[in-house]
Every structure is written in structure tokens, then in C-alpha cells.
DRENMIPA-523255 format. One line per field, with one value per atom (N, C-alpha, C, O): residue number from 1; residue in one letter; x, y, z. Coordinates in steps of 0.1 Angstrom, whole numbers, padded with zeros to 4 digits. Each point is the difference from the previous one (the first is absolute). Last residue first. Layout:
<sites>
i	(NUM/...)
aa	(A/...)
u	(X/...)
v	(Y/...)
w	(Z/...)
</sites>
This chain:
<sites>
i	(52/52/52/52/51/51/51/51/50/50/50/50/49/49/49/49/48/48/48/48/47/47/47/47/46/46/46/46/45/45/45/45/44/44/44/44/43/43/43/43/42/42/42/42/41/41/41/41/40/40/40/40/39/39/39/39/38/38/38/38/37/37/37/37/36/36/36/36/35/35/35/35/34/34/34/34/33/33/33/33/32/32/32/32/31/31/31/31/30/30/30/30/29/29/29/29/28/28/28/28/27/27/27/27/26/26/26/26/25/25/25/25/24/24/24/24/23/23/23/23/22/22/22/22/21/21/21/21/20/20/20/20/19/19/19/19/18/18/18/18/17/17/17/17/16/16/16/16/15/15/15/15/14/14/14/14/13/13/13/13/12/12/12/12/11/11/11/11/10/10/10/10/9/9/9/9/8/8/8/8/7/7/7/7/6/6/6/6/5/5/5/5/4/4/4/4/3/3/3/3/2/2/2/2/1/1/1/1)
aa	(R/R/R/R/A/A/A/A/A/A/A/A/L/L/L/L/Q/Q/Q/Q/R/R/R/R/E/E/E/E/L/L/L/L/P/P/P/P/S/S/S/S/L/L/L/L/E/E/E/E/M/M/M/M/A/A/A/A/V/V/V/V/R/R/R/R/H/H/H/H/L/L/L/L/Q/Q/Q/Q/E/E/E/E/Y/Y/Y/Y/L/L/L/L/V/V/V/V/L/L/L/L/R/R/R/R/Q/Q/Q/Q/R/R/R/R/V/V/V/V/D/D/D/D/R/R/R/R/E/E/E/E/G/G/G/G/A/A/A/A/I/I/I/I/R/R/R/R/S/S/S/S/R/R/R/R/I/I/I/I/A/A/A/A/N/N/N/N/R/R/R/R/E/E/E/E/I/I/I/I/Q/Q/Q/Q/L/L/L/L/Q/Q/Q/Q/A/A/A/A/L/L/L/L/R/R/R/R/Q/Q/Q/Q/T/T/T/T/M/M/M/M)
u	(-0038/0008/0007/0007/-0034/-0008/0008/-0004/0021/-0001/-0007/0002/0001/0013/0000/0007/-0046/0003/0014/0001/-0015/-0008/0003/0001/0020/0005/-0008/0006/-0022/0013/0006/0005/-0044/-0003/0013/0000/0006/-0007/-0003/0004/0013/0010/-0006/0005/-0031/0007/0009/0001/-0023/-0010/0006/-0006/0034/-0004/-0010/0000/0013/0011/-0004/0002/-0031/0000/0011/-0003/0000/-0011/0000/-0003/0035/0003/-0011/0002/-0008/0010/0003/0001/-0028/-0008/0010/-0004/0023/-0008/-0009/-0002/0027/0009/-0008/0003/-0026/0004/0008/-0001/-0009/-0012/0003/-0004/0037/0000/-0013/0001/0004/0009/0001/0001/-0028/-0006/0010/-0005/0019/-0011/-0005/-0003/0053/-0012/-0011/0002/0043/-0007/-0013/-0009/0044/-0008/-0008/-0007/0036/0007/-0008/0005/-0022/0006/0007/0000/-0017/-0011/0006/-0004/0033/-0004/-0011/0000/0014/0011/-0004/0002/-0030/-0001/0010/-0003/0005/-0012/-0001/-0002/0035/0003/-0011/0002/-0010/0009/0005/0001/-0028/-0007/0008/-0004/0025/-0008/-0008/-0001/0025/0009/-0007/0002/-0027/0005/0009/-0001/-0013/-0011/0004/-0004/0035/-0002/-0010/0002/0003/0011/-0001/0003/-0034/-0002/0011/-0003/0008/-0011/-0003/-0002/0032/0006/-0010/0003/-0018/0008/0007/0003/-0029/-0008/0009/-0003)
v	(0044/-0010/0004/-0007/0033/-0006/-0011/-0005/0030/0009/-0007/0003/-0025/0001/0009/-0003/-0002/-0013/0001/-0005/0043/-0002/-0013/0000/0008/0009/-0001/0000/-0024/-0006/0009/-0006/0021/-0011/-0006/-0005/0040/0005/-0012/0001/-0006/0003/0002/-0004/-0002/-0012/0001/-0008/0046/-0009/-0014/-0007/0040/0004/-0010/-0003/-0001/-0004/0002/-0008/0024/-0015/-0005/-0009/0056/-0005/-0016/-0005/0026/0003/-0006/-0006/0006/-0010/0001/-0010/0043/-0013/-0012/-0008/0051/-0001/-0012/-0006/0013/-0003/-0001/-0008/0021/-0014/-0004/-0011/0056/-0007/-0015/-0008/0037/0000/-0008/-0007/0013/-0010/0000/-0011/0044/-0014/-0010/-0011/0056/-0003/-0014/-0008/0025/-0003/-0004/-0010/0018/0013/-0002/0008/-0036/-0001/0013/0005/-0017/0005/0000/0005/-0021/0013/0006/0012/-0056/0010/0014/0009/-0045/0002/0010/0008/-0021/0007/0003/0012/-0040/0014/0009/0011/-0057/0006/0015/0009/-0035/0002/0007/0010/-0024/0012/0003/0012/-0050/0012/0012/0010/-0052/0003/0013/0009/-0026/0005/0004/0011/-0031/0013/0006/0012/-0056/0009/0014/0010/-0044/0001/0011/0008/-0021/0008/0003/0011/-0041/0013/0010/0011/-0056/0006/0014/0009/-0034/0003/0006/0010/-0023/0012/0003/0012/-0052/0012/0013/0009)
w	(0112/0006/0012/0007/-0038/0010/0008/0010/-0048/0011/0012/0012/-0054/0006/0013/0010/-0036/0006/0008/0011/-0037/0012/0008/0012/-0054/0010/0013/0011/-0047/0004/0011/0010/-0032/0010/0005/0011/-0043/0012/0010/0012/-0058/0010/0014/0010/-0051/0004/0012/0008/-0026/0004/0004/0009/-0027/0013/0005/0012/-0057/0010/0014/0009/-0042/0000/0009/0008/-0014/0007/0001/0011/-0038/0015/0008/0011/-0057/0004/0015/0007/-0026/0000/0005/0008/-0015/0012/0001/0011/-0050/0011/0014/0008/-0047/-0001/0012/0006/-0010/0004/-0001/0009/-0025/0015/0005/0010/-0056/0005/0015/0006/-0026/-0003/0005/0005/-0002/0009/-0002/0010/-0020/-0007/0010/0007/0007/-0004/-0006/0000/0036/-0012/-0002/0009/0029/-0012/-0012/-0011/0053/0003/-0013/-0001/0000/0000/0002/-0007/0010/-0013/-0001/-0009/0051/-0006/-0015/-0005/0029/0006/-0007/-0003/-0007/-0006/0005/-0009/0030/-0014/-0008/-0008/0052/0000/-0014/-0004/0010/0004/-0001/-0006/0001/-0012/0002/-0008/0044/-0010/-0012/-0006/0039/0005/-0010/-0003/-0004/-0003/0004/-0006/0016/-0015/-0003/-0009/0054/-0005/-0015/-0004/0023/0005/-0005/-0004/-0006/-0008/0005/-0009/0035/-0013/-0010/-0007/0050/0001/-0014/-0003/0008/0000/0000/-0007)
</sites>
């Protein structure tokens, strides 16, 4: 689980960096969709880890 958690955190950070540098609004929307998908998978894992 912790390996998947780390992988998703890295992916989330990479997407955030791409959003910050993207000037095209439509492309930013695509990136925000990707960020949401990653966050939806990451959030439950982070909660499980915090509950330990």
C-alpha cells in the first residue's frame, strides 16, 4: 500500500506542476481531470495510513 501511496503522490505532484506551467485553458482542464482521478484514488489510502 505504501508503494502505491508514494506513486500516487508523485503523480499528483507532477500533474500539479504541469498545471502551473500550462497556459492553454483546455489543456489545464484535462490536467485537472487527471488530478481529480489521482486524488480520488489517493485520498482513501492516505486516510487508511493516518488511521494506523
